[in-house]
N, C-alpha and C positions, 0 to 999 in steps of 0.2 A: 541610484548610486549604490544602495545596499545590495541589490541583485548583482550588479557588476562586481562588487567587492567579494561577494560570496562565490560567484560562478565564473568570473572572468579568468583570464590567463596571463601568463608572462609576469607574475608577481612571485618573487622568490624571497623567502625569509626562513631562517633557521627556527624550527619549533622544537621545544623540549619540555619535559615535565619536571616539576619541582614540588616539594611539599608546600601546601598553602602557607603554613606558618613560617617557612623560610624565604618566601618571595620578597618581602619588603627589605629584609636584611641583604639579600643577594643583589637586589636592584640598586640599593644605596651604595653598596660596595663597588658596583659597576657603573657609576654615574647615572643611574636611572634610565639606561638605554634599553630596558626591556619592558614589554607590555604583557599584562595579564589578559589572556583571551578566553579562558574557560576552565572547566573542570573535567577530569576523567571520572566517569561514573560507572555504575553497573549496567547501564543501558547499552549492551554490546551491539555494535553495528548501527547505532542510531546517532544522528547529529541533531542536537536540540538547540534551537535559538530561543533565548529567553530575553525579552525586552519589554519594558513598560508593564511588567506583571503578567505578560502573555507568553505562552509557550507554544512553539511551532516545531514540528519535526521537519528537518530540511531534506529535500530530495536532491542528491547531487545532479547538477546539470552541466558541469564543466567538462573539460577534456579528460578522458581516462587514459592514463599511461599504460594500463595493463589490459 
């Protein structure tokens, strides 16, 4: 299931950035309809999945629009 969620297609959702300290206030103001999905870091060009204390660099496998 995780592999499909990370690399599958036809899922569309608006993504945006916000300061971590503003997320809870923003989400409450908008009925909690937003999900925290990660952090912007200094690791340019790398997508890192961290779960259960383990870190893995993700290699894109999905469709490339470019």
